[in-house]
VOBA-1610 file (N, C-alpha, C; in pm, whole numbers, padded with zeros to 5 digits, always signed):
BEGIN
Val+00084-00120-00001Val+00000+00000+00000Val+00090+00123+00000Pro+00080+00208-00100Pro+00163+00329-00103Pro+00130+00419+00014Phe+00229+00442+00098Phe+00207+00533+00214Phe+00181+00674+00169Ser+00084+00741+00228Ser+00053+00875+00186Ser+00073+00975+00298Gln-00020+00980+00393Gln-00012+01084+00495Gln-00043+01022+00632Leu+00041+01044+00728Leu+00020+00997+00863Leu-00078+01088+00935Ile-00175+01029+00999Ile-00278+01107+01071Ile-00245+01109+01220Gly-00235+00994+01278Gly-00213+00991+01423Gly-00133+00870+01462Ala-00077+00871+01582Ala+00010+00761+01625Ala-00049+00681+01737Arg-00186+00682+01746Arg-00247+00601+01850Arg-00396+00580+01820Asp-00450+00475+01871Asp-00594+00454+01869Asp-00642+00447+02014Ala-00759+00390+02039Ala-00812+00389+02174Ala-00722+00312+02269Ala-00650+00214+02216Ala-00560+00136+02300Ala-00416+00188+02297Asn-00396+00303+02231Asn-00265+00363+02219Asn-00162+00270+02158Ala-00206+00188+02062Ala-00115+00091+02004Ala-00129+00075+01856Ala-00166+00182+01789Ala-00180+00175+01643Ala-00152+00308+01580Ala-00118+00304+01452Ala-00101+00425+01373Ala-00208+00430+01268Leu-00272+00546+01249Leu-00368+00564+01143Leu-00304+00651+01035Phe-00329+00615+00909Phe-00274+00694+00801Phe-00364+00682+00679Val-00338+00766+00579Val-00415+00765+00457Val-00327+00709+00346Ala-00384+00617+00268Ala-00310+00558+00157Ala-00408+00515+00048Asp-00353+00495-00073Asp-00432+00456-00187Asp-00380+00322-00238Asp-00463+00218-00232Asp-00423+00086-00279Asp-00474+00059-00421Gly-00515+00166-00491Gly-00568+00152-00624Gly-00718+00168-00631Ser-00785+00168-00517Ser-00931+00183-00513Ser-00972+00316-00451Gly-00878+00405-00436Gly-00910+00535-00376Gly-00845+00550-00240Gln-00831+00674-00195Gln-00768+00700-00066Gln-00863+00656+00046Arg-00806+00583+00142Arg-00884+00533+00255Arg-00804+00551+00383Leu-00875+00543+00494Leu-00812+00544+00624Leu-00767+00404+00659Trp-00637+00388+00692Trp-00579+00257+00725Trp-00528+00258+00868Arg-00518+00136+00922Arg-00471+00115+01060Arg-00355+00015+01058Tyr-00248+00054+01129Tyr-00130-00036+01139Tyr-00101-00062+01286Thr-00084-00190+01322Thr-00050-00224+01459Thr+00085-00294+01459Pro+00157-00289+01572Pro+00290-00347+01577Pro+00297-00497+01562Ala+00183-00568+01548Ala+00180-00714+01541Ala+00272-00780+01439Pro+00284-00740+01307Pro+00217-00624+01247Pro+00087-00665+01179Ser+00002-00570+01161Ser-00125-00593+01094Ser-00159-00466+01019Leu-00202-00480+00894Leu-00235-00366+00810Leu-00371-00388+00749Ser-00463-00297+00769Ser-00598-00317+00714Ser-00667-00180+00694Pro-00752-00174+00589Pro-00833-00053+00573Pro-00943-00051+00677Leu-00981+00066+00727Leu-01084+00073+00828Leu-01224+00078+00769Asp-01235+00113+00641Asp-01364+00118+00579Asp-01346+00116+00429Asn-01446+00069+00356Asn-01435+00061+00212Asn-01475+00187+00142Ser-01517+00291+00215Ser-01557+00417+00154Ser-01434+00505+00132Pro-01406+00541+00008Pro-01285+00621-00019Pro-01302+00766+00022Phe-01190+00830+00048Phe-01188+00972+00081Phe-01214+01056-00045Asp-01257+01177-00023Asp-01266+01276-00130Asp-01129+01287-00198Pro-01122+01288-00332Pro-00992+01300-00398Pro-00915+01426-00359Asp-00987+01528-00311Asp-00920+01650-00267Asp-00882+01645-00118Phe-00886+01528-00061Phe-00860+01510+00082Phe-00721+01565+00122Asn-00714+01625+00239Asn-00586+01660+00299Asn-00601+01648+00450Leu-00488+01659+00521Leu-00489+01636+00664Leu-00581+01734+00740Asp-00606+01853+00682Asp-00694+01945+00748Asp-00837+01896+00755Asp-00869+01795+00675Asp-01005+01739+00674Asp-01025+01631+00781Ile-00923+01606+00863Ile-00934+01508+00969Ile-00925+01578+01105Ala-01016+01545+01194Ala-01012+01600+01331Ala-00994+01487+01428Phe-00908+01505+01525Phe-00886+01406+01631Phe-00922+01463+01764Phe-00987+01388+01848Phe-01006+01432+01986Phe-01016+01310+02077Ala-00976+01328+02202Ala-00983+01222+02301Ala-01108+01243+02385Ser-01205+01155+02372Ser-01329+01168+02447Ser-01324+01081+02570Ala-01429+01089+02653Ala-01435+01009+02774Ala-01445+00861+02740Gln-01507+00831+02623Gln-01526+00690+02585Gln-01405+00632+02515Ala-01352+00706+02419Ala-01240+00655+02340Ala-01187+00767+02252Asp-01062+00751+02209Asp-01007+00846+02113Asp-01088+00834+01983Gln-01111+00949+01917Gln-01195+00947+01796Gln-01125+01025+01684Trp-01137+00971+01562Trp-01101+01047+01442Trp-01229+01070+01364Val-01252+01191+01319Val-01369+01220+01239Val-01320+01273+01104Phe-01377+01224+00995Phe-01324+01256+00863Phe-01436+01245+00759Pro-01420+01312+00641Pro-01516+01300+00532Pro-01487+01179+00447Ala-01589+01099+00418Ala-01574+00985+00329Ala-01712+00954+00268Gly-01715+00864+00169Gly-01842+00832+00108Gly-01828+00760-00022Asp-01940+00748-00094Asp-01940+00676-00220Asp-02044+00740-00313Glu-02062+00682-00432Glu-02153+00738-00530Glu-02298+00733-00484Glu-02331+00638-00395Glu-02470+00628-00349Glu-02509+00735-00250Phe-02420+00764-00152Phe-02452+00857-00046Phe-02384+00993-00058Gly-02279+01002-00143Gly-02200+01124-00142Gly-02112+01127-00019Tyr-02044+01240+00001Tyr-01951+01247+00113Tyr-02020+01294+00239Glu-02004+01213+00347Glu-02065+01240+00476Glu-01960+01226+00585Pro-01987+01274+00707Pro-01890+01258+00815Pro-01887+01115+00870Phe-01767+01061+00879Phe-01744+00930+00940Phe-01664+00952+01070Asn-01670+00854+01158Asn-01580+00854+01272Asn-01522+00715+01295Ser-01410+00713+01370Ser-01342+00587+01398Ser-01258+00605+01524Asn-01245+00497+01602Asn-01148+00502+01712Asn-01033+00403+01689Gly-01015+00367+01562Gly-00898+00288+01526Gly-00926+00142+01500Thr-01052+00100+01498Thr-01085-00037+01466Thr-01192-00039+01356Thr-01195-00149+01280Thr-01294-00160+01173Thr-01437-00152+01229Ala-01459-00214+01343Ala-01592-00218+01402Ala-01643-00082+01442Thr-01551+00010+01471Thr-01594+00142+01518Thr-01585+00248+01409Thr-01560+00208+01284Thr-01549+00302+01174Thr-01681+00299+01094Ser-01757+00408+01097Ser-01887+00411+01034Ser-01929+00555+01008Val-02030+00569+00923Val-02084+00701+00893Val-02159+00752+01016Ile-02143+00879+01049Ile-02209+00938+01165Ile-02356+00963+01132Ala-02379+01023+01014Ala-02517+01052+00973Ala-02520+01074+00822Asp-02632+01032+00761Asp-02655+01066+00622Asp-02723+01203+00623Ala-02641+01306+00646Ala-02692+01440+00673Ala-02761+01503+00554Ala-02727+01459+00431Ala-02795+01509+00312Ala-02835+01387+00230Pro-02953+01334+00252Pro-02996+01211+00183Pro-02983+01223+00031Gly-02943+01113-00031Gly-02915+01115-00174Gly-02766+01117-00198Asn-02728+01123-00326Asn-02587+01114-00359Asn-02514+01247-00360Ser-02583+01357-00322Ser-02513+01485-00319Ser-02419+01494-00198Gly-02457+01433-00087Gly-02376+01436+00032Gly-02377+01573+00099Ser-02341+01577+00226Ser-02339+01702+00300Ser-02206+01777+00286Gly-02104+01709+00230Gly-01976+01776+00207Gly-01914+01832+00333Pro-01893+01753+00437Pro-01839+01806+00563Pro-01700+01868+00542Gln-01679+01987+00600Gln-01551+02057+00586Gln-01517+02122+00719Asp-01391+02168+00729Asp-01343+02247+00842Asp-01374+02180+00975Leu-01340+02054+00987Leu-01360+01980+01111Leu-01265+02033+01216Thr-01316+02071+01331Thr-01237+02137+01431Thr-01268+02085+01571Ala-01168+02029+01640Ala-01190+01982+01776Ala-01181+02100+01873His-01259+02096+01979His-01257+02203+02077His-01319+02154+02208Asp-01323+02243+02306Asp-01382+02212+02437Asp-01323+02082+02494Ala-01194+02081+02515Ala-01123+01968+02576Ala-01142+01840+02497Gly-01174+01851+02366Gly-01185+01734+02282Gly-01309+01654+02302Leu-01415+01707+02367Leu-01534+01630+02391Leu-01625+01618+02270Tyr-01617+01718+02182Tyr-01691+01713+02058Tyr-01628+01809+01960Leu-01676+01813+01837Leu-01617+01899+01737Leu-01724+01964+01652Leu-01681+02060+01573Leu-01773+02135+01486Leu-01760+02091+01344Leu-01871+02090+01274Leu-01872+02065+01130Leu-01934+02183+01061Asn-01863+02244+00971Asn-01921+02350+00888Asn-01978+02283+00767Arg-02111+02262+00764Arg-02173+02184+00659Arg-02211+02270+00543Arg-02131+02271+00437Arg-02161+02348+00315Arg-02208+02250+00210Ser-02334+02246+00185Ser-02388+02147+00092Ser-02495+02209+00005Thr-02549+02128-00086Thr-02657+02175-00171Thr-02787+02186-00091Val-02791+02127+00028Val-02913+02134+00113Val-02926+02276+00168Asn-02821+02326+00232Asn-02825+02460+00288Asn-02678+02496+00322Pro-02624+02599+00259Pro-02482+02631+00281Pro-02455+02692+00418Asn-02560+02718+00499Asn-02541+02782+00628Asn-02550+02686+00746Glu-02580+02560+00720Glu-02600+02468+00831Glu-02468+02438+00901Phe-02475+02433+01030Phe-02360+02420+01117Phe-02389+02308+01214Ala-02299+02216+01233Ala-02331+02097+01314Ala-02221+02067+01415Thr-02263+01997+01520Thr-02167+01946+01617Thr-02174+01794+01619Val-02064+01732+01655Val-02058+01589+01676Val-02010+01566+01818Asp-02090+01499+01900Asp-02049+01482+02039Asp-01958+01360+02056Ser-01923+01330+02178Ser-01821+01228+02206Ser-01867+01086+02174Val-01996+01065+02152Val-02043+00932+02115Val-02087+00927+01968Gly-02052+01033+01894Gly-02074+01034+01750Gly-02210+01074+01706Val-02284+01152+01785Val-02417+01198+01747Val-02406+01336+01683Leu-02458+01353+01564Leu-02453+01478+01492Leu-02580+01560+01521Ser-02561+01688+01551Ser-02672+01777+01579Ser-02650+01910+01505Leu-02755+01963+01442Leu-02746+02091+01375Leu-02758+02203+01479Val-02687+02314+01450Val-02687+02430+01541Val-02742+02551+01465Asp-02839+02618+01525Asp-02895+02741+01465Asp-02810+02859+01507Leu-02738+02919+01412Leu-02650+03031+01441Leu-02720+03167+01423Gly-02841+03167+01370Gly-02913+03291+01352Gly-02865+03371+01232Leu-02799+03307+01136Leu-02748+03378+01019Leu-02859+03408+00918Glu-02830+03501+00827Glu-02923+03529+00720Glu-02917+03421+00614Asp-03024+03408+00535Asp-03036+03298+00438Asp-02921+03295+00338Asp-02873+03412+00296Asp-02767+03419+00193Asp-02628+03422+00248Asp-02610+03419+00381Asp-02478+03420+00440Asp-02400+03292+00404Arg-02271+03307+00385Arg-02186+03190+00363Arg-02070+03195+00464Ile-02057+03091+00543Ile-01953+03086+00647Ile-01818+03061+00580Ile-01721+03147+00607Ile-01584+03132+00555Ile-01495+03069+00659Glu-01500+03123+00781Glu-01421+03073+00895Glu-01510+03076+01018Phe-01476+02989+01115Phe-01551+02993+01241Phe-01457+02958+01357Phe-01490+03013+01475Phe-01415+02984+01595Phe-01513+02963+01711Arg-01482+02871+01796Arg-01560+02853+01920Arg-01490+02939+02027Glu-01563+03032+02088Glu-01508+03121+02189Glu-01522+03059+02328Pro-01439+03102+02424Pro-01440+03040+02559Pro-01576+03042+02626Gly-01658+03144+02604Gly-01786+03151+02669Gly-01895+03068+02603Gly-01861+02999+02492Gly-01962+02916+02425Gly-02020+02980+02301Ser-01989+03108+02273Ser-02038+03171+02152Ser-01949+03132+02035Tyr-01991+03169+01914Tyr-01914+03142+01794Tyr-01877+03275+01727Leu-01750+03289+01690Leu-01707+03400+01609Leu-01695+03350+01467Leu-01765+03415+01374Leu-01771+03371+01235Leu-01721+03478+01143Leu-01654+03439+01036Leu-01627+03528+00925Leu-01724+03488+00816Val-01813+03578+00777Val-01927+03546+00690Val-01920+03633+00563Asp-01941+03566+00451Asp-01953+03635+00322Asp-02098+03679+00305Arg-02120+03809+00296Arg-02257+03862+00279Arg-02274+03928+00143Gly-02209+03873+00042Gly-02225+03920-00093Gly-02122+04025-00133Thr-02141+04149-00086Thr-02052+04256-00123Thr-01927+04260-00036Asp-01939+04222+00090Asp-01828+04227+00185Asp-01830+04106+00276Asp-01716+04081+00343Asp-01707+03980+00448Asp-01717+04051+00581Tyr-01784+03988+00678Tyr-01806+04047+00809Tyr-01771+03949+00921Phe-01721+04003+01031Phe-01710+03926+01153Phe-01848+03929+01219Val-01897+03813+01258Val-02030+03799+01321Val-02013+03711+01444Arg-02076+03751+01555Arg-02077+03667+01675Arg-02216+03607+01693Ser-02218+03476+01711Ser-02345+03405+01731Ser-02347+03348+01871Ala-02453+03381+01945Ala-02472+03330+02082Ala-02621+03302+02105Gly-02651+03182+02147Gly-02791+03149+02174Gly-02880+03160+02052Gly-02824+03133+01934Gly-02903+03139+01813Gly-02926+03280+01759Val-02860+03381+01818Val-02871+03520+01771Val-02737+03564+01716Ala-02737+03614+01591Ala-02615+03658+01525Ala-02606+03810+01530Thr-02490+03860+01575Thr-02464+04005+01584Thr-02347+04041+01495Glu-02371+04133+01401Glu-02262+04177+01312Glu-02165+04268+01388Leu-02036+04235+01384Leu-01934+04309+01459Leu-01866+04414+01375Gly-01840+04383+01248Gly-01772+04477+01161Gly-01721+04411+01034Val-01686+04492+00935Val-01644+04443+00807Val-01498+04400+00811Phe-01463+04297+00735Phe-01326+04249+00720Phe-01298+04239+00571Asp-01224+04334+00516Asp-01204+04338+00371Asp-01063+04313+00329Glu-00989+04235+00410Glu-00849+04206+00378Glu-00834+04087+00286Asp-00734+04095+00197Asp-00696+03985+00113Asp-00595+03901+00193Tyr-00633+03783+00237Tyr-00550+03709+00330Tyr-00531+03565+00287Arg-00428+03503+00344Arg-00404+03360+00324Arg-00446+03286+00453Asn-00496+03166+00433Asn-00535+03083+00550Asn-00412+03047+00629Pro-00423+03022+00759Pro-00548+03028+00833Pro-00568+03161+00903Leu-00689+03189+00942Leu-00715+03293+01042Leu-00702+03227+01179Ile-00643+03299+01275Ile-00627+03245+01409Ile-00683+03343+01509Leu-00776+03296+01593Leu-00833+03380+01698Leu-00756+03358+01827Ser-00708+03469+01885Ser-00641+03461+02015Ser-00679+03584+02094Gly-00742+03563+02209Gly-00794+03677+02285Gly-00906+03743+02204Asp-00901+03874+02190Asp-01003+03945+02114Asp-00948+03994+01980Arg-00843+03929+01931Arg-00786+03968+01802Arg-00773+03847+01711Val-00782+03874+01579Val-00765+03772+01478Val-00633+03798+01405Phe-00551+03692+01395Phe-00420+03699+01332Phe-00426+03629+01195Phe-00355+03683+01098Phe-00361+03626+00964Phe-00240+03671+00881Glu-00220+03603+00769Glu-00114+03642+00674Glu-00178+03726+00565Arg-00143+03851+00561Arg-00201+03947+00468Arg-00127+03940+00334Ser-00201+03914+00226Ser-00140+03906+00094Ser-00094+04045+00050Gly+00026+04051-00011Gly+00078+04178-00054Gly+00197+04163-00146Phe+00243+04273-00197Phe+00359+04272-00290Phe+00468+04363-00230Pro+00595+04322-00233Pro+00645+04199-00293Pro+00634+04075-00204Thr+00600+04092-00078Thr+00588+03975+00011Thr+00462+03988+00095Asp+00415+03872+00145Asp+00303+03873+00238Asp+00349+03924+00372Arg+00255+03975+00451Arg+00287+04028+00582Arg+00189+03976+00686Ile+00241+03955+00805Ile+00158+03913+00916Ile+00081+04035+00967Ala-00046+04016+01002Ala-00126+04125+01054Ala-00222+04072+01158Ser-00278+04167+01236Ser-00381+04132+01332Ser-00485+04241+01333Val-00608+04204+01374Val-00716+04301+01375Val-00813+04262+01488Asn-00880+04361+01546Asn-00983+04332+01646Asn-01097+04255+01580Val-01173+04183+01664Val-01283+04101+01611Val-01395+04188+01554Asp-01393+04319+01577Asp-01493+04407+01515Asp-01438+04470+01388Gly-01320+04423+01341Gly-01261+04471+01217Gly-01180+04601+01231Thr-01163+04651+01354Thr-01087+04775+01375Thr-00945+04747+01421Asp-00863+04855+01420Asp-00727+04851+01473Asp-00641+04745+01400Leu-00636+04756+01268Leu-00550+04666+01189Leu-00405+04698+01217Gln-00325+04599+01256Gln-00183+04613+01281Gln-00106+04527+01184Glu-00022+04590+01100Glu+00065+04514+01010Glu+00197+04490+01083Leu+00234+04365+01098Leu+00345+04327+01187Leu+00477+04301+01114Gly+00481+04325+00983Gly+00607+04309+00913Gly+00610+04184+00828Glu+00721+04173+00754Glu+00740+04059+00664Glu+00790+03937+00744Val+00693+03870+00802Val+00725+03760+00893Val+00658+03633+00843Gly+00733+03522+00833Gly+00672+03395+00803Gly+00576+03357+00912Phe+00480+03271+00881Phe+00372+03244+00975Phe+00346+03092+00983Glu+00453+03013+00980Glu+00438+02868+00974Glu+00401+02812+01113Gly+00313+02713+01110Gly+00281+02636+01231Gly+00221+02717+01342Ala+00159+02831+01314Ala+00113+02923+01418Ala+00002+02863+01504Ile+00011+02888+01636Ile-00093+02846+01730Ile-00124+02962+01824Pro-00249+02975+01870Pro-00284+03081+01965Pro-00227+03050+02102Phe-00179+03157+02171Phe-00121+03139+02302Phe-00114+03275+02371Ala-00162+03285+02496Ala-00147+03404+02580Ala-00190+03531+02507Asp-00309+03529+02446Asp-00363+03645+02372Asp-00273+03688+02259Gly-00196+03594+02206Gly-00108+03620+02093Gly-00093+03493+02014Val+00018+03483+01941Val+00044+03367+01855Val+00191+03332+01861Val+00220+03203+01878Val+00356+03149+01866Val+00368+03087+01727Phe+00476+03114+01657Phe+00489+03066+01519Phe+00635+03057+01479Glu+00659+02997+01362Glu+00792+02986+01304Glu+00812+03096+01198Ser+00928+03161+01201Ser+00955+03266+01103Ser+01104+03272+01068Asp+01132+03314+00948Asp+01270+03340+00907Asp+01289+03488+00876Arg+01218+03575+00952Arg+01221+03718+00926Arg+01361+03776+00938Ser+01435+03738+01040Ser+01567+03797+01065Ser+01665+03768+00952Val+01673+03641+00916Val+01763+03597+00807Val+01687+03494+00722Pro+01667+03520+00592Pro+01595+03424+00509Pro+01653+03283+00521Gly+01569+03183+00545Gly+01614+03048+00562Gly+01655+03012+00703Asp+01661+03113+00792Asp+01704+03094+00931Asp+01576+03093+01017Ala+01498+02988+01007Ala+01368+02982+01076Ala+01384+02955+01223Glu+01321+03038+01305Glu+01328+03029+01450Glu+01188+03053+01510Pro+01170+03025+01641Pro+01040+03049+01704Pro+01018+03197+01734Trp+00897+03245+01710Trp+00859+03385+01730Trp+00728+03390+01811Phe+00703+03508+01866Phe+00576+03535+01934Phe+00530+03677+01896Thr+00398+03692+01881Thr+00343+03826+01863Thr+00217+03841+01945Asp+00201+03958+02005Asp+00079+03988+02079Asp-00018+04071+01993Gly+00015+04086+01863Gly-00072+04161+01773Gly-00027+04303+01750Thr+00086+04341+01809Thr+00142+04475+01789Thr+00285+04461+01732Val+00331+04568+01669Val+00467+04567+01613Val+00569+04551+01726Ala+00549+04625+01834Ala+00645+04620+01946Ala+00645+04483+02014Gly+00533+04413+02008Gly+00520+04284+02073Gly+00547+04165+01983Thr+00610+04190+01867Thr+00645+04082+01772Thr+00795+04063+01775Gln+00840+03946+01823Gln+00984+03925+01844Gln+01022+03778+01834Ala+01150+03755+01799Ala+01204+03619+01801Ala+01220+03577+01947Leu+01191+03448+01977Leu+01204+03398+02111Leu+01344+03343+02139Asp+01414+03300+02035Asp+01549+03248+02055Asp+01614+03230+01919Asp+01746+03230+01917Asp+01824+03201+01796Asp+01892+03066+01822Ile+01814+02957+01807Ile+01861+02825+01843Ile+01966+02774+01747Gly+01946+02804+01618Gly+02042+02762+01515Gly+02098+02880+01441Pro+02193+02954+01497Pro+02245+03076+01434Pro+02293+03054+01292Gly+02236+03134+01199Gly+02281+03127+01061Gly+02223+03015+00978Arg+02161+02917+01042Arg+02105+02805+00964Arg+01962+02774+01001Gly+01915+02827+01114Gly+01777+02803+01156Gly+01759+02673+01229Ser+01662+02670+01323Ser+01634+02549+01397Ser+01504+02484+01348Phe+01426+02557+01264Phe+01301+02507+01207Phe+01213+02438+01313Pro+01168+02515+01412Pro+01090+02459+01520Pro+00954+02408+01473Ala+00917+02290+01519Ala+00786+02231+01482Ala+00771+02096+01552Pro+00650+02053+01580Pro+00530+02135+01578Pro+00516+02209+01712Phe+00434+02313+01715Phe+00405+02383+01841Phe+00279+02324+01900Phe+00281+02300+02033Phe+00158+02258+02099Phe+00159+02311+02241Glu+00042+02351+02288Glu+00028+02407+02421Glu-00001+02298+02522Phe+00064+02304+02638Phe+00039+02210+02745Phe+00068+02278+02880Asp-00028+02277+02969Asp-00009+02325+03106Asp+00044+02468+03109Gly-00014+02556+03026Gly+00023+02697+03030Gly+00150+02738+02962Ala+00205+02647+02881Ala+00328+02678+02806Ala+00317+02615+02667Val+00409+02657+02577Val+00412+02602+02442Val+00539+02519+02427Tyr+00526+02397+02380Tyr+00638+02307+02358Tyr+00660+02289+02207Phe+00784+02265+02166Phe+00815+02241+02027Phe+00951+02171+02017Phe+00980+02117+01900Phe+01109+02054+01873Phe+01192+02145+01785Ala+01320+02161+01817Ala+01415+02235+01736Ala+01537+02146+01722Phe+01577+02117+01599Phe+01673+02010+01574Phe+01615+01883+01630Thr+01676+01820+01726Thr+01622+01697+01785Thr+01598+01710+01934Ser+01581+01831+01984Ser+01561+01854+02124Ser+01428+01926+02150Pro+01358+01889+02255Pro+01233+01958+02291Pro+01262+02088+02365Tyr+01184+02192+02333Tyr+01194+02322+02394Tyr+01059+02362+02454Val+01063+02457+02546Val+00941+02511+02605Val+00954+02663+02608Thr+00840+02732+02590Thr+00840+02878+02597Thr+00715+02929+02666Asp+00729+03040+02734Asp+00613+03109+02793Asp+00577+03232+02709Gly+00636+03243+02589Gly+00607+03354+02500Gly+00703+03469+02512Thr+00811+03450+02592Thr+00914+03551+02606Thr+01051+03489+02578Pro+01148+03571+02533Pro+01284+03519+02512Pro+01343+03457+02637Ala+01322+03524+02751Ala+01379+03473+02878Ala+01316+03341+02919Gly+01190+03319+02878Gly+01121+03197+02915Gly+01125+03089+02811Thr+01219+03098+02716Thr+01234+02998+02610Thr+01361+02916+02635Thr+01347+02790+02670Thr+01461+02708+02710Thr+01448+02566+02658Ala+01560+02496+02650Ala+01557+02356+02614Ala+01511+02272+02733Val+01421+02181+02709Val+01377+02090+02814Val+01485+01987+02840Trp+01533+01925+02730Trp+01649+01836+02732Trp+01729+01865+02609Ser+01849+01816+02599Ser+01929+01835+02477Ser+02004+01706+02446Gly+02028+01687+02316Gly+02108+01574+02271Gly+02044+01440+02282Leu+01908+01434+02286Leu+01843+01305+02300Leu+01810+01240+02164Gly+01820+01318+02055Gly+01787+01262+01923Gly+01640+01238+01903Ile+01556+01312+01973Ile+01410+01295+01962Ile+01361+01370+01839Asn+01275+01308+01761Asn+01217+01373+01644Asn+01069+01405+01661Glu+00997+01327+01740Glu+00851+01349+01756Glu+00813+01324+01900
//
């Protein structure tokens, strides 16, 4: 089976790897165990345009879950879930009966991984928004949007509301939805590259421009746009009302960890781990109030400041 893309390194028993591969019948989710054993988890192939962003993983109280889009000519593409065994790999719901499918997109885990969001853009209704809980039950959510609104991006906010970027025909707007009521916050007319990242009350993004793209941030009401300079924005994650990311701003090709709080003064390199050649830190993940990452083969931790960026261990040859 031609190896394609690794998804995760554990199932419910923490003893399997899940990955995507094509054995000639289409891309499918496969499971590998150290026994060794190799098997497809379902006969329904992935969308040919599949990529890792279309897979969401979360650890629920019952079992670890992967949720992904899959389907066939009879049902179209619908949300499936799996906890790493053939018996637990199945369609969650035929959300759009017939072969059109609901076209699940933008699967996003949140709220401690207990459930996730599905932005359902289909021929049924481009505004339908759904959740999948920890036991795989799909429920539609009324966001209070207008009939012609099209959701571009969405975020789950700490208080349970949703921050949405919505296309309303002539302009895009930030909209907050709470309790089924949508409130327009302000227009967002920037030409940007994905992803948008919400941290605190600001949205961070890569602003398209010439001769180079620039990192920028803006309030959720569309005001106070801050252009933060010609900074790479790789692997960015929200942290401490700002963003930790990889950039080679100082020296092209010399990628190092950076932090920005959304202002020019608050945008800075956290360390020069590989002087002149870059340490290419990745991936970034938050744990217990700090951000951890690998640089070369050593794990590092940062609190978002240069003084608080240190190696956890060194010389261990760890890659993941």
